[in-house]
C-alpha positions, 0 to 999 in steps of 0.5 A, spaced: 500 500 500 502 506 497 503 512 502 500 518 498 500 523 504 503 530 501 508 534 505 506 540 507 510 547 508 508 551 514 510 559 514 507 565 516 507 568 508 502 562 507 497 564 513 497 571 512 493 577 508 500 580 507 502 583 500 509 581 501 511 576 497 515 570 499 521 572 494 523 578 498 525 573 504 529 568 499 535 572 500 535 572 507 533 565 508 539 563 503 544 567 508 541 563 514 543 557 510 550 559 509 555 558 514 562 562 515 568 560 518 567 564 524 560 560 525 564 555 530 560 556 536 554 552 536 547 554 537 545 553 545 539 549 545 538 550 553 541 554 559 547 552 563 546 546 567 547 546 575 549 540 578 546 541 586 550 538 592 546 532 593 548 532 601 545 539 601 539 536 597 538 531 602 538 536 608 533 540 605 528 534 603 529 533 611 526 539 612 521 539 607 519 532 609 516 535 615 511 540 611 504 540 608 502 545 603 495 548 605 490 551 600 485 556 604 479 556 600 476 563 601 475 570 597 478 574 603 486 574 603 488 572 610 495 574 612 500 569 615 500 572 622 493 572 622 492 565 620 498 563 624 494 565 630 488 562 629 492 555 628 496 556 634 489 556 638 485 551 634 490 545 633 491 541 639 498 538 637 504 535 641 509 540 637 509 547 634 507 548 627 509 554 623 507 558 616 514 558 613 511 560 606 505 563 602 504 563 594 497 566 593 492 562 597 497 556 598 501 556 605 507 552 607 506 549 614 512 546 617 511 541 623 515 540 629 513 532 629 511 528 624 506 525 628 502 532 628 503 533 620 500 526 619 494 527 624 493 534 621 493 532 614 489 526 615 484 529 619 482 535 614 479 539 611 479 544 616 474 550 618 479 556 619 476 563 620 469 561 616 474 558 610 476 551 608 483 549 609 485 543 605 492 540 607 496 535 603 503 533 605 509 535 601 513 531 596 519 531 593 520 536 586 513 539 588 512 546 585 508 550 589 505 555 583 503 548 579 499 545 584 491 545 583 486 544 587 481 539 583 477 536 589 476 536 596 474 530 601 468 532 606 464 529 611 457 530 610 452 528 615 444 527 614 440 529 621 433 528 622 432 522 617 427 517 620 430 510 622 428 506 616 431 511 612 438 510 615 441 504 611 448 504 607 444 503 600 440 509 601 446 513 604 450 511 597 445 513 593 445 520 597 452 520 596 452 519 589 447 525 588 453 530 591 458 527 586 464 522 588 463 519 594 469 515 598 465 511 603 459 511 608 459 510 615 
């Protein structure tokens, strides 16, 4: 079977309403193709490569391994000091937690103990000053401004249901009405 696909040329002159002819630029194109003896430096395809010190990377990862990234879902812009004060009073943890960075609505929390980090990340999301704080544990090579909040797990309780309506199959149907559901208690 023969391949009858014709090669196609792409360029600005074919795709614009310009009055200029492609012939006007042919001299320019030919000069780009010609090389001279002075052209010994190759065209750089990327910037310089930095070789980081692996011991320093390990030290940095030990620090960041005790961190969580939090997204504050709120139309208000809370200051770091205000959020720090709220969390110091609200979270009953063994050690300390410090907000060590912020990028828009993302906050970086550093915990004194890994147990506290795991507890806070696993028990969330958290209601903080009438806003929702969603936490995720830091992971290597994470770029803060590339994070996206795609979904949030929340606990929903139905109060006032008659006893005969309190069975797992109906709870699953109600969960499906709200979207994806993880589990029914």
